[in-house]
C-alpha positions as CSV (number, residue, x, y, z in Angstrom):
1,X,18.7,-1.0,-11.0
2,X,17.5,-3.7,-13.3
3,X,19.2,-6.3,-11.2
4,X,17.4,-4.9,-8.1
5,X,14.0,-5.0,-9.8
6,X,14.7,-8.6,-11.0
7,X,15.6,-9.5,-7.5
8,X,12.8,-7.8,-5.6
9,X,9.9,-7.8,-8.1
10,X,9.8,-10.9,-10.2
11,X,7.4,-11.4,-13.1
12,X,3.8,-11.2,-12.0
13,X,0.1,-11.6,-12.7
14,X,-3.0,-12.0,-10.5
15,X,-6.2,-13.9,-9.5
16,X,-9.8,-13.2,-8.1
17,X,-13.2,-14.8,-7.3
18,X,-14.6,-18.2,-8.2
19,X,-17.8,-19.5,-6.7
20,X,-20.3,-19.6,-9.6
21,X,-19.6,-23.2,-10.4
22,X,-21.8,-26.3,-9.7
23,X,-18.8,-27.9,-8.1
24,X,-19.6,-26.0,-4.9
25,X,-22.0,-28.5,-3.4
26,X,-23.1,-28.7,0.2
27,X,-20.7,-31.6,1.2
28,X,-18.5,-32.6,4.1
29,X,-15.4,-34.5,3.0
30,X,-13.9,-37.0,5.4
31,X,-10.3,-37.9,4.6
32,X,-9.8,-41.5,3.6
33,X,-13.2,-42.2,2.1
34,X,-13.7,-42.5,-1.6
35,X,-15.1,-39.4,-3.3
36,X,-16.2,-38.4,-6.8
37,X,-13.7,-37.4,-9.4
38,X,-15.1,-34.4,-11.2
39,X,-13.9,-32.2,-14.1
40,X,-15.0,-28.6,-13.9
41,X,-14.8,-25.6,-16.2
42,X,-12.2,-22.9,-15.8
43,X,-13.0,-20.1,-13.3
44,X,-12.1,-16.4,-13.9
45,X,-11.1,-15.6,-10.4
46,X,-10.7,-16.8,-6.8
47,X,-10.6,-15.3,-3.3
48,X,-8.6,-17.4,-0.8
49,X,-8.5,-16.5,2.9
50,X,-5.8,-18.1,5.0
51,X,-6.4,-17.9,8.8
52,X,-4.1,-19.0,11.6
53,X,-1.4,-17.6,13.8
54,X,1.2,-15.2,12.4
55,X,4.1,-17.3,13.7
56,X,2.9,-20.2,11.5
57,X,3.9,-18.4,8.3
58,X,0.4,-17.3,7.2
59,X,1.8,-14.3,5.3
60,X,4.4,-16.6,3.6
61,X,1.6,-18.7,2.0
62,X,-0.2,-15.7,0.7
63,X,3.1,-14.2,-0.6
64,X,3.9,-17.4,-2.5
65,X,0.4,-17.4,-4.1
66,X,0.5,-13.8,-5.0
67,X,3.9,-14.0,-6.6
68,X,2.9,-17.2,-8.5
69,X,-0.1,-15.3,-9.9
70,X,2.3,-12.6,-11.1
71,X,4.5,-15.1,-12.8
72,X,1.4,-16.6,-14.4
73,X,0.3,-13.3,-16.2
74,X,-2.6,-12.9,-13.8
75,X,-3.6,-10.0,-11.6
76,X,-3.5,-10.1,-7.8
77,X,-4.4,-8.1,-4.8
78,X,-3.9,-9.1,-1.2
79,X,-4.9,-8.0,2.3
80,X,-3.6,-9.1,5.6
81,X,-4.0,-8.6,9.4
82,X,-1.2,-9.2,11.8
83,X,-1.1,-9.0,15.6
84,X,0.7,-6.0,17.2
85,X,2.3,-8.2,19.9
86,X,5.8,-9.6,19.6
87,X,4.6,-13.1,20.6
88,X,2.3,-13.1,17.5
89,X,-1.3,-14.3,17.5
90,X,-4.3,-14.7,15.2
91,X,-3.7,-13.5,11.7
92,X,-5.2,-13.7,8.2
93,X,-3.9,-13.3,4.7
94,X,-6.4,-12.9,1.9
95,X,-5.5,-13.3,-1.8
96,X,-7.7,-12.4,-4.7
97,X,-6.5,-13.7,-8.1
98,X,-8.1,-13.1,-11.5
99,X,-7.5,-13.4,-15.1
100,X,-8.8,-9.9,-15.6
101,X,-8.8,-6.6,-13.6
102,X,-8.6,-6.9,-9.8
103,X,-9.7,-3.8,-7.9
104,X,-10.0,-5.1,-4.3
105,X,-9.1,-8.0,-2.1
106,X,-12.7,-9.2,-2.3
107,X,-15.7,-8.9,0.0
108,X,-16.2,-12.6,0.6
109,X,-13.8,-15.6,0.3
110,X,-14.4,-18.6,-2.0
111,X,-12.1,-20.7,0.1
112,X,-11.1,-20.5,3.7
113,X,-7.9,-22.3,4.9
114,X,-8.3,-22.6,8.7
115,X,-5.4,-23.8,10.8
116,X,-7.0,-23.7,14.3
117,X,-10.4,-23.8,16.0
118,X,-10.4,-20.0,16.4
119,X,-9.5,-19.6,12.7
120,X,-12.6,-21.7,11.8
121,X,-14.9,-20.1,14.3
122,X,-14.0,-16.5,13.6
123,X,-13.7,-16.6,9.8
124,X,-16.2,-19.2,8.5
125,X,-18.6,-16.3,8.1
126,X,-16.2,-14.7,5.6
127,X,-17.1,-17.4,3.1
128,X,-19.7,-16.9,0.4
129,X,-22.5,-19.4,0.5
130,X,-21.3,-22.7,-1.1
131,X,-17.7,-21.8,-0.4
132,X,-15.0,-24.3,0.7
133,X,-13.4,-24.5,4.1
134,X,-10.2,-26.5,4.1
135,X,-9.3,-27.1,7.8
136,X,-6.6,-28.8,9.9
137,X,-8.4,-31.6,11.5
138,X,-5.7,-32.0,14.1
139,X,-6.8,-28.7,15.6
140,X,-10.3,-28.0,14.4
141,X,-12.4,-30.5,16.3
142,X,-15.8,-28.8,16.5
143,X,-17.5,-28.1,13.2
144,X,-20.6,-25.8,13.2
145,X,-23.5,-28.2,12.5
146,X,-25.7,-25.3,11.2
147,X,-23.2,-24.5,8.6
148,X,-22.4,-28.0,7.3
149,X,-25.0,-27.5,4.5
150,X,-24.0,-23.9,3.8
151,X,-20.3,-24.5,3.2
152,X,-18.3,-27.4,1.8
153,X,-16.0,-28.8,4.5
154,X,-12.7,-30.5,3.7
155,X,-10.6,-31.8,6.6
156,X,-7.0,-32.8,6.4
157,X,-4.6,-33.6,9.3
158,X,-2.2,-30.9,8.2
159,X,0.0,-30.7,11.3
160,X,0.5,-34.5,11.7
161,X,1.2,-35.0,8.0
162,X,3.7,-32.2,8.1
163,X,5.6,-34.0,10.9
164,X,5.6,-37.2,8.8
165,X,6.9,-35.3,5.8
166,X,9.9,-33.9,7.6
167,X,10.9,-37.1,9.3
168,X,8.9,-37.2,12.4
169,X,10.8,-34.5,14.4
170,X,7.7,-33.9,16.5
171,X,7.2,-30.4,15.3
172,X,4.8,-29.2,12.6
173,X,7.0,-26.3,11.5
174,X,6.5,-26.2,7.8
175,X,2.8,-26.9,7.8
176,X,2.2,-23.7,5.9
177,X,4.2,-25.1,3.0
178,X,2.3,-28.4,3.3
179,X,-0.9,-26.4,3.0
180,X,0.5,-24.6,0.0
181,X,0.9,-27.9,-1.6
182,X,-2.7,-28.8,-0.9
183,X,-3.8,-25.5,-2.5
184,X,-1.6,-26.1,-5.5
185,X,-3.3,-29.5,-6.0
186,X,-6.8,-28.1,-5.6
187,X,-6.2,-25.1,-7.9
188,X,-4.0,-26.9,-10.4
189,X,-1.2,-24.4,-9.8
190,X,2.2,-24.7,-11.5
191,X,4.4,-26.9,-9.4
192,X,7.7,-26.0,-11.2
193,X,7.0,-22.3,-10.5
194,X,6.2,-22.9,-6.9
195,X,9.3,-25.0,-6.5
196,X,11.3,-22.1,-7.9
197,X,9.7,-19.7,-5.5
198,X,10.4,-21.9,-2.5
199,X,14.1,-22.2,-3.6
200,X,14.4,-18.4,-4.0
201,X,12.8,-17.8,-0.6
202,X,15.3,-20.0,1.2
203,X,18.4,-19.1,-1.0
204,X,21.5,-18.8,1.2
205,X,20.2,-20.9,4.0
206,X,21.2,-24.5,5.0
207,X,20.4,-26.8,2.0
208,X,18.5,-29.0,4.4
209,X,16.0,-26.2,5.0
210,X,15.3,-25.9,1.3
211,X,14.9,-29.7,1.0
212,X,12.5,-29.8,4.0
213,X,10.4,-27.0,2.4
214,X,10.2,-29.0,-0.9
215,X,9.4,-32.2,1.0
216,X,6.5,-30.5,2.9
217,X,5.2,-28.9,-0.3
218,X,5.4,-32.2,-2.3
219,X,3.7,-34.1,0.6
220,X,0.8,-31.7,0.5
221,X,0.5,-31.7,-3.2
222,X,0.6,-35.5,-3.4
223,X,-1.9,-36.0,-0.5
224,X,-5.0,-37.7,-1.9
225,X,-8.2,-35.8,-0.9
226,X,-11.4,-37.8,-0.9
227,X,-12.6,-35.8,-3.9
228,X,-11.2,-34.6,-7.3
229,X,-7.5,-33.8,-7.4
230,X,-8.3,-30.7,-9.4
231,X,-11.3,-29.0,-8.0
232,X,-10.7,-25.6,-9.6
233,X,-8.7,-24.3,-12.5
234,X,-8.1,-20.6,-13.0
235,X,-8.3,-19.2,-16.5
236,X,-5.1,-18.1,-18.1
237,X,-4.1,-14.5,-17.3
238,X,-4.8,-11.7,-19.8
239,X,-1.4,-10.2,-19.5
240,X,0.4,-12.9,-21.5
241,X,3.4,-11.4,-23.3
242,X,3.7,-8.5,-20.9
243,X,6.5,-8.5,-18.3
244,X,5.0,-7.9,-14.9
245,X,6.5,-7.3,-11.5
246,X,5.0,-8.3,-8.1
247,X,5.7,-6.4,-4.9
248,X,4.2,-4.7,-1.9
249,X,3.5,-1.0,-1.6
250,X,6.4,-0.5,0.7
251,X,8.8,-2.2,-1.7
252,X,7.4,-0.1,-4.6
253,X,8.1,3.1,-2.7
254,X,11.7,2.1,-1.8
255,X,12.4,1.2,-5.5
256,X,10.8,4.4,-6.7
257,X,13.0,6.4,-4.5
258,X,16.1,4.6,-5.8
259,X,14.9,5.1,-9.4
260,X,14.4,8.8,-8.7
261,X,18.0,9.2,-7.7
262,X,17.7,9.4,-3.9
263,X,21.0,8.4,-2.3
264,X,20.5,9.4,1.3
265,X,17.9,8.4,3.8
266,X,17.5,8.5,7.6
267,X,14.8,7.1,9.8
268,X,13.8,5.3,13.0
269,X,11.9,2.0,13.1
270,X,8.2,2.0,13.4
271,X,5.4,-0.2,12.0
272,X,4.5,-0.1,9.1
273,X,7.2,2.2,7.7
274,X,10.1,0.0,8.8
275,X,10.0,-2.2,5.7
276,X,10.9,0.8,3.5
277,X,13.7,1.7,5.9
278,X,15.2,-1.8,5.9
279,X,15.0,-2.0,2.1
280,X,16.8,1.3,1.6
281,X,19.4,0.3,4.2
282,X,20.2,-2.8,2.1
283,X,20.0,-1.3,-1.3
284,X,21.2,2.3,-1.1
285,X,24.9,1.2,-0.7
286,X,24.7,-0.7,-4.0
287,X,24.2,2.7,-5.7
288,X,26.7,4.8,-3.8
289,X,24.2,5.8,-1.2
290,X,23.6,5.3,2.5
291,X,20.7,5.0,5.0
292,X,21.3,6.0,8.6
293,X,19.2,4.9,11.5
294,X,19.0,8.0,13.8
295,X,18.8,7.8,17.5
296,X,15.2,9.2,17.2
297,X,12.8,10.7,14.8
298,X,14.0,14.3,15.3
299,X,17.6,13.3,14.5
300,X,16.5,11.4,11.4
301,X,14.6,14.2,9.8
302,X,17.3,16.7,10.7
303,X,19.9,14.5,9.0
304,X,17.8,14.2,5.9
305,X,17.4,18.0,5.7
306,X,21.1,18.4,6.0
307,X,21.7,15.9,3.2
308,X,19.2,17.7,1.0
309,X,21.1,21.0,1.6
310,X,24.2,19.2,0.5
311,X,22.7,18.7,-3.0
312,X,20.5,15.7,-3.5
313,X,16.9,15.3,-2.4
314,X,17.0,13.1,0.7
315,X,14.2,11.0,2.3
316,X,13.0,10.2,5.8
317,X,9.8,8.5,7.0
318,X,7.7,7.2,9.8
319,X,4.1,6.5,10.8
320,X,1.8,8.8,12.7
321,X,3.6,9.0,16.1
322,X,6.9,9.6,14.4
323,X,5.5,12.2,12.0
324,X,4.3,14.1,15.0
325,X,7.9,14.2,16.3
326,X,9.2,15.4,13.0
327,X,6.9,18.4,12.7
328,X,9.3,20.9,14.3
329,X,12.0,20.1,11.8
330,X,9.3,20.1,9.0
331,X,8.6,23.7,9.9
332,X,12.3,24.5,9.7
333,X,12.4,22.9,6.2
334,X,9.4,25.0,5.2
335,X,11.0,28.2,6.4
336,X,14.4,27.4,4.8
337,X,12.6,26.0,1.7
338,X,14.5,22.7,1.7
339,X,13.6,19.9,-0.7
340,X,12.8,16.9,1.4
341,X,10.6,13.8,1.0
342,X,8.8,12.5,4.0
343,X,7.0,9.1,3.8
344,X,4.1,8.7,6.2
345,X,2.7,5.1,6.2
346,X,-0.5,5.6,8.2
347,X,-1.8,3.2,10.8
348,X,-4.5,3.3,13.4
349,X,-4.2,6.1,15.9
350,X,-4.0,8.3,17.9
351,X,-0.8,7.7,19.9
352,X,0.4,4.1,19.4
353,X,-3.2,3.2,18.5
354,X,-3.5,0.1,16.4
355,X,0.0,-0.2,15.0
356,X,-0.8,-3.1,12.6
357,X,-4.2,-1.9,11.3
358,X,-5.1,0.4,8.4
359,X,-6.4,3.9,8.9
360,X,-6.3,7.2,7.0
361,X,-6.2,9.6,10.0
362,X,-2.9,11.4,9.3
363,X,-4.3,13.7,6.6
364,X,-4.7,16.6,9.0
365,X,-1.2,16.4,10.4
366,X,0.3,15.9,6.9
367,X,-1.4,19.0,5.5
368,X,-1.5,21.3,8.5
369,X,0.7,19.8,11.2
370,X,3.3,22.0,12.8
371,X,3.7,25.5,13.9
372,X,3.2,28.7,11.9
373,X,2.3,28.8,8.2
374,X,4.4,26.0,6.9
375,X,3.1,25.0,3.4
376,X,4.0,21.6,2.0
377,X,3.0,19.2,-0.8
378,X,1.0,16.1,0.1
379,X,0.5,13.2,-2.3
380,X,-1.4,10.0,-1.7
381,X,-0.8,7.0,-4.0
382,X,-3.7,4.6,-4.5
383,X,-2.1,1.3,-5.7
384,X,1.2,-0.5,-5.4
385,X,2.1,0.6,-9.0
386,X,1.2,4.1,-8.1
387,X,3.5,3.9,-5.1
388,X,6.4,3.4,-7.4
389,X,5.7,6.3,-9.7
390,X,4.5,8.6,-7.0
391,X,7.7,8.2,-5.1
392,X,9.5,9.5,-8.2
393,X,7.1,12.3,-8.6
394,X,7.5,13.3,-4.9
395,X,11.3,13.6,-5.4
396,X,10.9,15.7,-8.5
397,X,8.3,18.0,-6.9
398,X,10.5,18.5,-3.8
399,X,13.5,19.4,-6.1
400,X,11.5,21.6,-8.5
401,X,9.7,23.6,-5.9
402,X,12.4,23.4,-3.2
403,X,9.8,22.3,-0.6
404,X,9.0,19.4,1.7
405,X,6.8,16.8,0.1
406,X,4.8,14.3,2.2
407,X,4.0,11.0,0.5
408,X,0.9,9.8,2.4
409,X,0.3,6.1,2.1
410,X,-1.3,3.6,4.5
411,X,-0.9,0.2,6.0
412,X,-3.4,-1.2,3.5
413,X,-1.2,-0.3,0.5
414,X,2.0,-0.8,2.4
415,X,1.6,-4.5,3.0
416,X,-0.6,-5.7,0.2
417,X,0.9,-7.3,-2.9
418,X,0.0,-6.5,-6.5
419,X,1.3,-7.1,-10.0
420,X,1.8,-4.4,-12.6
421,X,3.7,-3.9,-15.9
422,X,7.5,-3.8,-15.4
423,X,8.6,-0.2,-15.5
424,X,10.8,1.0,-18.4
425,X,13.9,1.7,-16.3
426,X,15.7,3.6,-19.1
427,X,12.9,6.1,-19.0
428,X,12.2,6.4,-15.3
429,X,15.6,6.2,-13.7
430,X,17.2,9.6,-13.2
431,X,20.2,11.3,-11.9
432,X,19.4,14.2,-9.6
433,X,23.0,15.3,-9.0
434,X,23.0,19.0,-8.4
435,X,25.0,21.6,-10.4
436,X,27.4,23.0,-7.8
437,X,29.0,25.6,-10.2
438,X,29.5,28.9,-8.4
439,X,27.1,31.7,-9.4
440,X,28.5,35.2,-9.2
441,X,25.5,37.1,-8.1
442,X,22.9,34.8,-6.8
443,X,20.2,35.2,-4.1
444,X,18.6,31.9,-3.2
445,X,15.4,33.5,-1.9
446,X,15.2,36.1,-4.7
447,X,11.8,37.9,-4.4
448,X,12.0,39.1,-7.9
449,X,12.2,35.5,-9.4
450,X,9.2,35.2,-11.8
451,X,8.2,31.7,-10.5
452,X,9.0,32.5,-6.8
453,X,11.0,29.3,-6.4
454,X,14.1,29.2,-4.3
455,X,17.3,27.8,-5.8
456,X,20.0,27.0,-3.4
457,X,23.7,27.0,-4.3
458,X,26.5,25.0,-2.9
459,X,27.0,25.6,0.8
460,X,29.9,27.9,1.5
461,X,29.7,29.7,-1.9
462,X,30.5,33.4,-1.7
463,X,28.5,35.7,-4.1
464,X,29.3,39.0,-5.7
465,X,28.2,41.0,-2.6
466,X,30.9,39.3,-0.6
467,X,28.4,37.6,1.6
468,X,27.7,33.9,1.9
469,X,24.1,32.6,1.5
470,X,22.9,30.6,4.5
471,X,19.9,28.6,5.6
472,X,18.1,29.2,8.9
473,X,14.8,28.6,10.7
474,X,14.5,32.3,11.3
475,X,12.8,34.6,8.9
476,X,15.4,35.8,6.5
477,X,16.3,38.1,3.6
478,X,17.0,37.0,0.1
479,X,20.4,35.6,1.0
480,X,19.0,33.7,4.0
481,X,20.4,36.0,6.6
482,X,18.0,36.4,9.7
483,X,15.8,39.4,9.8
484,X,13.0,40.8,11.9
485,X,11.6,43.0,9.2
486,X,7.8,42.9,9.0
487,X,7.9,43.7,5.3
488,X,10.3,40.8,4.5
489,X,8.2,38.4,6.6
490,X,5.1,39.3,4.6
491,X,6.9,39.0,1.3
492,X,8.6,35.7,2.2
493,X,5.4,34.1,3.6
494,X,3.7,35.1,0.3
495,X,6.6,33.6,-1.6
496,X,6.3,30.3,0.2
497,X,2.6,30.2,-0.4
498,X,2.5,31.4,-4.0
499,X,4.8,28.7,-5.4
500,X,2.4,26.0,-4.2
501,X,-0.6,27.9,-5.5
502,X,1.3,27.8,-8.8
503,X,1.7,24.0,-8.5
504,X,-2.1,23.7,-7.8
505,X,-2.8,25.4,-11.1
506,X,-0.6,23.0,-12.9
507,X,-1.9,19.8,-11.4
508,X,-4.1,17.6,-13.6
509,X,-7.8,17.5,-12.8
510,X,-8.7,14.0,-11.8
511,X,-11.0,12.0,-14.1
512,X,-14.4,10.9,-13.1
513,X,-14.9,7.1,-13.1
514,X,-18.3,6.8,-14.9
515,X,-20.6,9.6,-16.2
516,X,-19.6,13.2,-15.3
517,X,-23.0,13.8,-13.6
518,X,-25.6,11.7,-11.7
519,X,-27.1,11.0,-8.4
520,X,-24.0,10.0,-6.3
521,X,-20.3,10.8,-6.6
522,X,-18.0,8.6,-4.4
523,X,-14.8,10.5,-3.7
524,X,-11.8,8.7,-2.3
525,X,-8.1,8.9,-1.7
526,X,-5.3,6.4,-1.0
527,X,-6.2,2.8,-0.8
528,X,-10.0,3.5,-1.3
529,X,-9.6,3.9,-5.0
530,X,-10.0,0.2,-6.0
531,X,-13.0,-0.5,-3.7
532,X,-14.7,2.7,-4.9
533,X,-14.3,1.8,-8.6
534,X,-15.6,-1.7,-8.0
535,X,-18.5,-0.2,-6.0
536,X,-19.3,2.1,-9.0
537,X,-19.2,-0.9,-11.4
538,X,-21.5,-2.9,-9.2
539,X,-24.0,0.0,-8.7
540,X,-24.1,0.9,-12.4
541,X,-24.7,-2.7,-13.3
542,X,-27.8,-2.4,-11.1
543,X,-29.0,0.7,-12.9
544,X,-27.9,3.3,-10.3
545,X,-26.5,6.7,-11.2
546,X,-23.2,6.4,-9.3
547,X,-19.7,7.7,-10.3
548,X,-16.3,7.8,-8.6
549,X,-13.5,10.3,-8.3
550,X,-10.0,9.7,-6.8
551,X,-8.0,12.6,-5.4
552,X,-4.2,12.0,-5.5
553,X,-3.0,15.5,-4.9
554,X,-4.3,16.4,-1.4
555,X,-2.3,19.6,-0.9
556,X,-2.5,21.7,-2.9
557,X,-5.7,20.5,-4.5
558,X,-6.0,20.6,-8.2
559,X,-8.2,23.3,-9.7
560,X,-11.5,22.2,-11.3
561,X,-12.9,20.0,-8.6
562,X,-15.8,22.3,-7.8
563,X,-17.2,22.0,-11.4
564,X,-17.1,18.2,-11.0
565,X,-19.0,18.3,-7.7
566,X,-21.7,20.5,-9.3
567,X,-22.7,17.6,-11.6
568,X,-24.0,15.4,-8.7
569,X,-26.7,15.6,-6.2
570,X,-24.7,13.9,-3.5
571,X,-20.9,13.9,-2.9
572,X,-19.7,11.3,-0.4
573,X,-16.1,11.2,0.6
574,X,-15.1,7.6,1.5
575,X,-12.2,7.5,4.0
576,X,-10.8,5.4,6.8
577,X,-11.0,7.9,9.7
578,X,-13.6,9.1,12.2
579,X,-16.5,11.3,11.1
580,X,-15.3,13.9,13.6
581,X,-17.2,16.4,15.7
582,X,-19.2,17.7,12.7
583,X,-20.1,14.5,10.9
584,X,-17.5,14.2,8.2
585,X,-14.0,12.9,8.0
586,X,-10.7,14.7,7.3
587,X,-10.7,15.0,3.5
588,X,-14.4,15.8,3.5
589,X,-13.7,18.6,5.9
590,X,-11.0,20.0,3.7
591,X,-13.2,19.9,0.6
592,X,-16.2,21.4,2.4
593,X,-14.0,24.3,3.7
594,X,-12.3,24.8,0.3
595,X,-15.5,24.8,-1.8
596,X,-18.1,25.9,0.8
597,X,-20.2,23.0,-0.5
598,X,-22.7,21.4,2.0
599,X,-23.5,18.5,-0.3
600,X,-20.1,17.1,0.5
601,X,-20.5,14.5,3.3
602,X,-18.5,11.6,4.7
603,X,-18.6,7.9,4.7
604,X,-16.2,6.8,7.4
605,X,-15.1,3.8,9.5
606,X,-12.3,3.1,11.9
607,X,-12.4,-0.7,12.4
608,X,-8.8,-1.2,11.2
609,X,-10.0,-3.0,8.0
610,X,-10.0,-2.0,4.4
611,X,-13.3,-1.1,2.7
612,X,-15.7,-3.8,1.4
613,X,-17.8,-3.0,-1.6
614,X,-21.1,-3.6,0.1
615,X,-20.1,-1.3,3.0
616,X,-19.6,1.6,0.6
617,X,-22.8,1.0,-1.3
618,X,-25.0,0.4,1.7
619,X,-23.8,3.5,3.4
620,X,-24.1,5.6,0.2
621,X,-27.6,4.4,-0.4
622,X,-28.7,5.1,3.2
623,X,-27.2,8.7,3.1
624,X,-28.7,9.5,-0.3
625,X,-32.2,8.6,1.1
């Protein structure tokens, strides 16, 4: 496991925002003309937005910057948009790096790297006033005159210079790496570490590919801008001496499942779940496991249920459309009380919706989807680090309560990159091999069990009564044999419900971020946690009585939330789904129904983008008035 972490995670750190420096003058830089050489003070953070086409390796540049931050003991958070078409199209990758805490990818960018005219036109407005736009002058021909005094323009013939760097082949493939070299020069980034990252990225490929990448990077780094070589310098990270790892949310979930002891998975490809599936397919065989790509979603979940009955908790996963297909088998697992972990990486819906955009609109299907009364556990991690540990928790809850557990993440967490302290593998890695010893007189669905939890024994084991316990989707007696008894159906339905009510009583009550009472409480789940916390910090710095609360355990809800809500005049649930027929989103509706509290209202949006701090605060202030 440690080898895998070393391979997939690397040492990490992060970066943030930078524009409060006098260096950000209203200037247009023309390549080839002499410019001033300035020395500037260190900056605590930077937000860099890279805009171009996905086929140009936009995500690769952002990934290199994020992983470099991690290896520099800094913190990092990223955000990206990718086209849903196979042919590619306009795309961005935003990186926020800081020497201190990073809670979001940033509302505004300090630097825009624009590869095309559409990149410049569509994203110039994302810069804060005085920000820098570094553009490819081979493709960006029309600058906006009204913005020349608002933003600092730096033009470089990136495409043409890339062709020169790789020997005049006539193609500018590699211009992303050339641009990375430019950024390394402008931010005084570590060249040896970036060389190492480039070599790691192309390990196993033709040596000429590695050399071309290094040539492109060095050409960009050595290019003489008509201004200072080192425009900005990030402060050293605050995590010096602490081993950090850098990864995406999908990678963290896959590694968490491996650490938890999962050794079987089954699934079918769908964006943005597929990264987890592919990583498990590569890594599970190294630990004696296997991942199977089923012919469809129904076969995949059914195989995972069968593997769980064989002894170890198994995993399957998908996104919204695939989760809908799995719901019949999910009902079967609820009836048979099978331990099972289902990953739902949410995306824009309904139907195929916006497959590469973020949304949190699967909460209803996760909690209530399916037929009959089919209770299940639903967990929603909030950060990349939380993805790792919540994956382990999901496996343990499925095993302890013998129930399906849905891990509800979203595209925002799935694809973003963060750094966090390296897990102590000796403590977190576990063996969940079952005890298959025969038990003389055992009833898996024992109604007299004090905790009401089902405990399966090895398939094919005969008990003292001479019968064999079985599993079925039909209502059943204590040995699992089908029954039509109304009395047993009432008792078994209560048993399946009661064990999750017991879990709800044991769950920790979430802590309030800020004072425990005030004017406004911002409630969130999933990827909204960081933006909400940053919004609370911003509002409180302005003297406003705003606090935050993050709910990780969606179903069952932890006890004690109603007392927290009573301390605030307004309770606003911030989530990425539609406000619905009645004016509040999916979690808000659940909380209103659960606590009969009309002060709970929703702050919702469905634009396919993550929350900005000003969006949350502007909406909250308007609602409060």
